[in-house]
C-alpha positions in Angstrom: 9.9 15.4 -10.3 13.7 14.6 -10.7 14.5 11.0 -11.6 16.4 10.7 -8.3 13.1 11.1 -6.5 10.9 9.2 -8.9 9.9 6.4 -6.4 7.7 8.0 -3.7 6.8 4.7 -2.0 10.4 3.7 -1.4 11.4 7.3 -0.4 8.6 7.3 2.2 9.7 4.0 3.6 13.3 5.0 3.6 12.5 8.2 5.6 10.6 6.2 8.2 13.5 3.7 8.6 16.0 6.6 8.7 14.1 8.3 11.5 14.0 5.0 13.4 17.8 4.8 13.3 18.4 2.3 10.5 21.8 2.5 8.8 22.2 3.1 5.0 22.9 -0.6 4.2 19.9 -1.8 6.3 17.5 0.7 4.7 18.6 -0.4 1.2 18.1 -4.1 2.0 14.6 -3.4 3.3 13.4 -1.3 0.3 15.3 -2.4 -2.8 13.2 -3.9 -5.5 13.8 -6.9 -7.8 15.7 -4.6 -10.1 18.1 -3.7 -7.4 16.9 -0.1 -7.0 17.6 2.3 -5.4 21.4 2.3 -5.7 23.5 3.2 -2.7 24.3 6.5 -4.4 20.6 7.4 -4.9 19.7 6.3 -1.4 22.6 8.5 0.0 21.0 11.5 -1.9 17.7 10.7 -0.2 19.3 10.6 3.2 21.0 13.9 2.7 17.6 15.4 1.9 16.1 13.7 5.0 18.7 15.3 7.2 17.7 18.8 6.0 14.1 18.4 7.3 13.4 19.9 10.7 13.5 17.1 13.3 10.3 18.3 14.9 8.5 17.5 11.6 9.7 13.9 11.4 9.8 12.9 15.0 6.3 11.5 14.4 7.9 8.8 12.3 9.6 7.2 15.4 7.8 4.1 16.8 4.8 4.9 18.9 5.2 4.6 22.7 2.5 4.1 25.2 3.1 7.5 26.6 1.8 8.9 23.3 -1.6 7.5 23.9 -3.8 10.2 25.2 -1.8 12.9 23.5 -0.8 14.0 20.0 -4.2 13.2 18.4 -4.5 9.7 20.0 -7.2 9.5 22.7 -6.9 6.8 25.4 -9.7 4.8 23.9 -7.8 4.3 20.7 -5.3 1.9 22.3 -7.3 -1.3 21.9 -8.0 -0.6 18.2 -4.3 0.3 17.5 -3.3 -3.0 19.2 -5.7 -4.9 16.9 -4.2 -3.4 13.8 -0.6 -4.0 15.1 -0.8 -7.7 14.5 2.8 -7.9 13.1 4.2 -7.1 16.6 6.3 -4.2 15.0 5.3 -0.9 16.6 3.9 1.6 14.0 5.1 5.1 13.9 3.1 7.8 15.7 2.3 9.3 12.3 0.9 6.0 11.0 -1.0 5.3 14.2 -2.7 8.7 14.0 -3.9 7.9 10.5 -5.1 4.5 11.6 -7.3 6.1 14.2 -8.5 9.0 12.1 -9.6 6.8 9.3 -11.3 4.3 11.6 -13.3 7.1 13.3 -14.3 8.6 10.0 -15.2 5.3 8.4 -15.7 2.6 11.1 -17.1 0.1 8.5 -13.8 -0.2 6.7 -11.9 -3.4 7.1 -8.6 -3.4 9.0 -6.7 -4.1 5.7 -8.4 -1.1 4.1 -7.6 1.2 7.0 -3.9 0.1 6.9 -3.8 0.6 3.1 -5.4 4.1 3.2 -3.1 5.1 6.1 -0.1 4.1 4.1 -1.1 6.5 1.3 -1.7 9.3 3.8 1.8 8.8 5.4 3.3 8.8 1.9 1.7 12.1 0.9 2.7 13.7 4.2 6.3 12.6 3.6 6.3 14.1 0.1 5.0 17.4 1.5 7.7 17.4 4.2 10.4 16.7 1.7 9.0 19.2 -0.8 8.8 16.5 -3.5 6.1 17.3 -6.1 4.4 14.2 -7.3 3.6 13.7 -11.0 0.1 14.7 -12.0 -0.4 11.1 -13.1 0.6 9.6 -9.8 -2.4 7.6 -8.5 -2.3 8.6 -4.9 -3.8 12.1 -4.1 -5.6 13.5 -1.1 -8.8 13.7 -3.2 -8.6 10.0 -4.1 -7.9 9.1 -0.4 -11.0 11.0 0.6 -13.1 9.2 -2.0 -12.0 5.9 -0.5 -12.7 6.9 3.0 -16.1 8.5 2.2 -17.2 5.3 0.4 -16.2 3.2 3.4 -18.1 5.7 5.6 -21.3 5.3 3.7 -20.9 8.2 1.2 -21.4 5.9 -1.8 -21.6 2.4 -0.4 -23.5 1.1 -3.4 -20.7 1.3 -5.9 -17.7 -0.9 -6.9 -14.2 0.6 -6.1 -11.6 0.4 -8.8 -8.2 -0.7 -7.4 -5.4 1.8 -8.1 -2.8 -0.8 -9.2 -2.5 -2.5 -12.6 -2.5 -6.3 -12.1 -1.1 -9.4 -13.8 -2.3 -13.0 -14.0 0.5 -15.5 -13.9 0.7 -19.3 -14.3 3.3 -21.5 -12.7 4.0 -25.3 -12.8 3.7 -27.1 -9.4 7.5 -27.6 -9.2 8.4 -23.9 -9.8 9.4 -21.7 -6.9 7.3 -18.6 -6.8 9.3 -15.4 -7.5 9.7 -12.7 -4.9 7.9 -10.1 -7.0 4.5 -11.5 -6.3 4.6 -10.2 -2.7 4.4 -6.5 -3.6 1.7 -4.2 -2.3 -2.0 -4.6 -3.3 -4.1 -7.7 -3.7 -2.2 -11.0 -4.1 -4.1 -14.2 -4.8 -2.4 -17.6 -5.1 -4.5 -20.6 -6.2 -3.2 -24.1 -6.6 -5.1 -26.6 -8.8 -4.3 -29.9 -10.6 -3.2 -27.9 -13.6 -0.7 -25.6 -11.8 -0.5 -22.5 -9.7 -2.3 -19.3 -10.7 -1.2 -15.9 -9.2 -2.9 -12.5 -9.4 -0.7 -9.7 -8.2 0.3 -6.1 -9.1 2.3 -6.0 -12.3 4.6 -2.9 -11.5 7.6 -4.9 -10.2 7.3 -7.9 -12.5 10.4 -8.1 -14.8 9.6 -7.1 -18.4 10.6 -10.6 -19.8 8.3 -12.5 -17.4 5.6 -14.5 -19.3 2.6 -13.1 -17.6 -0.7 -11.4 -18.7 -0.4 -7.8 -17.7 -2.7 -4.8 -17.5 -5.7 -6.4 -15.7 -8.0 -4.0 -13.9 -9.2 -4.8 -10.4 -12.3 -3.8 -8.5 -13.4 -4.3 -5.0 -17.1 -5.1 -5.4 -19.9 -3.4 -3.5 -21.4 -5.4 -0.7 -24.8 -5.1 -2.4 -23.8 -7.0 -5.5 -26.1 -10.0 -5.9 -24.7 -11.2 -9.3 -21.4 -11.1 -11.0 -20.9 -11.4 -14.8 -17.6 -13.2 -14.7 -17.1 -14.5 -18.2 -13.6 -13.8 -19.3 -12.8 -12.3 -15.9 -11.4 -13.6 -12.6 -13.1 -13.4 -9.3 -11.2 -13.6 -6.0 -12.7 -13.7 -2.5 -11.2 -12.8 0.9 -12.8 -13.0 4.3 -14.3 -9.6 4.0 -14.4 -8.7 0.3 -14.9 -9.9 -3.3 -12.6 -8.7 -6.0 -13.1 -8.8 -9.8 -10.2 -8.6 -12.3 -10.9 -7.7 -15.9 -8.4 -8.3 -18.7 -7.1 -5.2 -20.7 -9.6 -5.9 -23.5 -12.6 -6.1 -21.2 -12.9 -3.1 -19.0 -16.7 -3.1 -18.5 
C-alpha cells in the first residue's frame, strides 16, 4: 500500500466526515494525531480519491435518518437498540448503524462497547474496499478476525480468552502532571490514581517515541468462566462487564 494511504483508520474516518459535508480543515482537525499527521497535502489526496467513488456507494456514510428505519437492512424493531448505542447524541451513519444491528443479531451477548468496536472495524474494511486500497497482510483487522470475534461473542467459543489486537503501554505520572492527549486513543484505557501517583494503561501506537513508558504489553479480555487469575508480574483491569489482563513483553503466557 502506498505511503500516502498507510493509515486506514484515519482514511476511513476522513471519508465519513467528507460524505457528511465537513470541510478539509475541519476533517484534519478531527483526525490528526499527536504527530500532526495527516498533512493537508496528504488529506487533499485522500479527498480527491473519495470524489472518484460512485456517490451511490458512499451515501450510506451520511447520518442515519428515521426514514431509514424499516428499510436498507434496518427493521423497525432495531430502533430501540440503535438508540441505546447512540449514547453520544451524534447520529451514526447508515453504514455504521447497519453493522451495529447485524452484529447484535448475530451475537446478542456481546456488550455494547464490543458491538461498537467490531462495527468500527467492519466500516473500515468496507471503506478500504470502496476505495480499492489494499491493506498490508500484517494489518490486524481482517474479515476473518472480525468473524472470530463475533462467533466467540455468539457462543462459538465462549470458554476462551480473547487477545486484544492493540499493543499496550503502562505509563506512570506524578499527581501534578497533566495527562497527555495520546492516552485517549482507541482500545482499552485504564487510569488509576493512588497515593504514589497515576498509572495509565493505553494503546502504545500513538505514544511519542521519547515518552518514558513501558511498551509492548499484550492485553486479553478474559473468559467469563475464569475462576482464577495468575496475575504475578501482570496487570488486571476490570470494567462493568469485563476483566482484562495485561502481560509485559517478557511474559506472554
